[in-house]
N, C-alpha and C positions, 0 to 999 in steps of 0.2 A: 472373943473376940481376934482378928486376922491384923496382923502388921505388914506394911505397907509392901514385904518381899513376900507374901505367903500367899499364891494363888492355886495350891492346893484344891483341886476341887471345882474350881471355877473353868468356864469355857473358854478356851486358847484359839481352840482352832486346830488345824490338822499343822505338825512341824515337816518342812521338806527339806528331808537331809543333806540331800545336794545342796541347797543353797546357804551353809553352814561354814564357807571358807573366811576364816580369817588369818591371816599374816601375820602374829604377834610384830610388834613392833620392837627394838632393845628392851626400852625400860620396862613392858609388860611380860619379857621375858625376866629379867630382873626381880620383878614382884614377885614373878608364880618361884623363883629362885631360891625366894628368901622365905614363902611359904616353907618350899620343902623343907628347908635348913630347921623353919622352927619347929617343924612338923615332926622333925628326924627322930625317931625310936630310942637313939643315942642321947641324944640333946635335952629332948623332952624340955623344951622351949615353951609352944604352945602346944592346943590340942586346937582339934578342926570343930569341936563345941563353944570355945574360947570367941574362934573367927565369927566364925554363925554368931553368938552375941553383942560383939562389938557392930558387925556390921547390922544387927538387924535394933542396935541401939544409933543409927541415924535416922530412921523412925521414918517422917515423913521427907525428907530427903536422902532417902535411900533408890529414890528412880532417877535423885538432880546426879548422880554419877555414874561413871562408865562400872565395866565389870570389875578392870584390873586399880582402876580409883578409888571401890570399893574396900577394896584386898587389901591395897596400900595405909586405908583412913581407918581400918580394922588392926592391922600389922602394928601402926604409932599408937593409938589406944592400949593394945595390950600390953608394949613392953613400958608403956609409962604406967600402967597400972602394976606392974610388976616389979618397977623399980628399975629395971636394965638402963635406963637412961631418965634424964631429970625435964621438963618442959623447959626450962629455960639451955639445955642442952640442946634440944632439939628446934629451938626455935636459933639460936648459931646455926646449926648446921645449915638452917634453912634458910639464912642469911645471904652464910655464905655460898654453896648452889643457886640460889634464887638466880645470879647476874649469867651462868653458864644455861639453864634452862631457857630465861631468856632470848641469850645469844644466839640457841638453836632452836628457839620458835620465827626468829628471824631471819633463819635462811644463812645465821654466820657457823 
């Protein structure tokens, strides 16, 4: 059974390597840096297969989120699962950050 993320072997057409330019935003670079720290061999906080499992757990919502948002969700779930922080701590931090995010979205 294929998950929503599994395109292996399906016809998808040619990929234009010249048309893949994406200038990452600051928050995308931050998410990427977090992933590199989590996967770092010295820290061993997470493995790539664990991140993949968490992203695949999005199920039918997988395509609802852009690439780095799936990574961020995977990080959150994985660190919750490992007991690095609690849901209450995550909720409190989200409540603290939300006003800044809204201000950024509104050009402030």
